[in-house]
C-alpha positions as CSV (number, residue, x, y, z in Angstrom):
1,M,0.0,0.0,0.0
2,I,1.0,3.6,-0.6
3,E,0.4,5.9,2.4
4,V,-0.4,9.4,1.0
5,E,0.2,11.6,4.0
6,V,0.7,15.2,5.0
7,K,1.6,16.6,8.4
8,L,0.6,20.0,9.5
9,P,1.8,21.8,12.7
10,V,-1.2,23.3,14.5
11,A,-1.5,25.5,17.6
12,D,-5.1,24.7,18.4
13,L,-6.2,21.0,18.0
14,D,-9.7,21.7,19.4
15,T,-10.5,24.2,16.6
16,I,-9.2,21.8,13.9
17,K,-11.3,19.0,15.5
18,R,-14.5,21.2,15.4
19,K,-13.8,22.1,11.8
20,L,-13.3,18.5,10.8
21,L,-16.5,17.5,12.6
22,K,-18.4,20.2,10.6
23,M,-16.9,18.8,7.4
24,G,-18.4,15.3,8.2
25,F,-15.5,13.6,9.9
26,K,-16.4,11.2,12.7
27,E,-14.2,10.5,15.7
28,T,-13.1,6.8,15.7
29,A,-10.5,6.5,18.4
30,V,-8.7,8.3,21.2
31,I,-5.4,6.6,21.8
32,E,-1.9,6.9,23.2
33,E,0.9,5.7,20.8
34,R,4.4,4.9,21.9
35,D,6.8,4.4,18.9
36,T,10.2,2.9,19.1
37,Y,12.3,3.3,15.9
38,F,15.1,1.0,15.0
39,D,18.1,1.1,12.7
40,N,20.8,-1.5,11.8
41,R,24.4,-1.1,13.0
42,Q,25.4,0.8,9.8
43,G,22.5,3.3,10.1
44,D,21.3,2.3,6.6
45,I,17.6,2.4,7.3
46,R,17.4,6.1,8.4
47,A,20.2,7.1,5.9
48,N,18.0,5.7,3.1
49,G,15.0,7.7,4.3
50,E,13.2,4.6,5.5
51,A,11.8,3.8,8.9
52,L,11.4,0.6,11.0
53,R,9.3,0.9,14.2
54,V,7.4,-0.9,16.8
55,R,4.2,0.9,17.8
56,E,2.3,0.2,21.0
57,T,-1.2,1.6,21.3
58,K,-3.5,2.0,24.2
59,D,-7.1,2.9,23.4
60,H,-8.4,5.4,26.0
61,L,-12.1,4.6,25.1
62,T,-12.0,0.8,25.3
63,G,-8.8,0.2,27.4
64,E,-7.5,-2.2,24.8
65,S,-3.8,-2.3,23.9
66,R,-2.2,-3.6,20.7
67,A,1.2,-3.6,19.1
68,Q,2.5,-3.7,15.5
69,I,5.7,-3.6,13.6
70,N,5.9,-1.2,10.7
71,F,8.3,-0.5,7.8
72,K,8.0,2.8,5.8
73,G,9.9,3.0,2.5
74,K,11.5,6.1,1.0
75,K,9.3,9.2,0.4
76,L,7.9,9.2,-3.1
77,D,7.7,12.9,-3.7
78,T,9.2,16.2,-2.5
79,C,6.2,17.8,-0.9
80,T,4.5,15.1,1.3
81,M,5.2,12.1,3.5
82,T,3.9,9.7,0.8
83,R,5.6,6.3,0.9
84,E,5.1,2.6,0.8
85,E,4.0,1.2,4.2
86,L,4.1,-2.4,5.4
87,E,2.7,-3.3,8.8
88,T,1.4,-6.2,10.8
89,G,0.2,-6.8,14.3
90,V,2.4,-8.5,16.9
91,E,1.3,-10.1,20.1
92,D,3.8,-8.3,22.4
93,G,5.5,-5.1,21.6
94,A,8.2,-5.5,24.3
95,I,9.1,-9.0,22.9
96,C,9.2,-7.6,19.3
97,R,11.6,-4.8,20.5
98,N,13.8,-7.4,22.2
99,I,13.9,-9.6,19.1
100,L,15.0,-6.7,16.9
101,Q,17.7,-5.8,19.4
102,A,18.8,-9.5,19.7
103,I,19.4,-9.6,15.9
104,G,21.4,-6.4,15.8
105,Y,18.9,-3.5,15.5
106,A,19.4,-0.6,17.8
107,P,16.5,1.6,19.2
108,A,16.6,5.3,18.3
109,D,16.4,7.8,21.1
110,P,14.0,9.2,22.0
111,E,10.7,7.2,21.9
112,V,7.9,9.1,20.2
113,I,4.9,9.4,22.5
114,K,1.7,11.0,21.4
115,D,-2.0,11.3,22.3
116,R,-3.9,10.8,19.1
117,T,-7.5,11.4,18.2
118,M,-8.4,9.6,15.0
119,M,-11.2,10.8,12.7
120,Q,-12.5,9.3,9.5
121,K,-14.5,10.6,6.5
122,E,-14.8,8.1,3.6
123,S,-11.2,7.1,2.7
124,I,-9.5,10.0,4.5
125,T,-8.1,9.5,8.0
126,A,-7.4,12.6,10.1
127,C,-5.2,12.3,13.1
128,L,-5.0,15.0,15.7
129,D,-1.7,14.5,17.5
130,N,-0.4,16.0,20.7
131,V,3.3,14.9,20.6
132,R,5.2,15.1,23.8
133,G,8.0,17.5,23.4
134,L,6.6,19.0,20.1
135,G,3.0,20.0,20.5
136,G,0.0,19.7,18.1
137,F,-0.1,18.3,14.6
138,L,-2.8,17.3,12.1
139,E,-2.0,14.3,9.9
140,L,-4.2,13.6,6.9
141,E,-3.8,10.3,5.1
142,I,-5.3,8.1,2.4
143,L,-4.1,4.6,1.6
144,A,-3.7,4.1,-2.2
145,D,-3.4,0.6,-3.5
146,S,-1.0,1.7,-6.3
147,E,1.4,4.5,-7.0
148,E,-0.9,5.5,-10.0
149,K,-3.6,6.5,-7.5
150,K,-1.5,8.6,-5.2
151,D,-2.0,11.9,-7.2
152,A,-5.8,11.6,-6.8
153,A,-5.4,10.8,-3.1
154,L,-3.2,13.9,-2.7
155,R,-5.8,16.1,-4.4
156,G,-8.4,14.9,-1.9
157,I,-6.0,15.7,1.0
158,E,-5.3,19.1,-0.5
159,N,-9.0,19.9,-0.7
160,I,-9.3,19.1,3.1
161,L,-6.3,21.3,3.9
162,N,-7.7,24.2,1.8
163,S,-11.1,23.8,3.6
164,L,-9.3,24.2,6.9
165,G,-7.5,27.4,5.6
166,Y,-4.1,25.8,4.9
167,Q,-2.0,25.0,1.9
168,I,0.3,22.0,1.1
169,S,3.2,24.5,1.6
170,D,2.2,24.8,5.3
171,T,2.9,21.1,5.9
172,V,6.2,19.5,7.1
173,R,8.0,16.4,5.8
174,M,10.1,15.7,8.9
175,S,9.1,12.7,11.1
176,Y,8.3,13.3,14.7
177,L,11.5,11.4,15.6
178,S,13.6,13.7,13.5
179,M,11.9,16.8,15.0
180,L,12.5,15.5,18.6
181,Q,16.2,14.7,17.8
182,K,16.7,18.1,16.2
183,N,15.3,19.8,19.4
184,K,17.7,17.9,21.7
């Protein structure tokens, strides 16, 4: 799958949430996510613009927890976070992290911890993120089943951004991990 995604820094998540609700988005989850990123000894994964992470999620509404391992390929354009994404659930995030370390992968510092409100409208997912150490962000994403469909997905995302009073040029391409490391 191709994850077509933009990330927008926002000062007031509540205002953005109200606007999204007026546009027909529905709240689907309120969660805490704890992401641990990994790289090999040579640093090839990050150097190639790729990402390998273990994500642990706790749903504040249901109390349920889950974990997954995720690989993100290189970014496919120069203005968004669009890239191939592969992910699967794992039974235990701590064991998954330990396995990766046992075979030579090292965790990146720091962990990325965020409170996330997820919203959905048709094929568009909106994530309102309060990232510890960084503040508020809106992520808009659509999963496209082929690279040929990514331009149409991006147009849909741009329409939402424009309706909120923003442009694609207001978005950032840096990961939360990179932002946190830059701020150290």
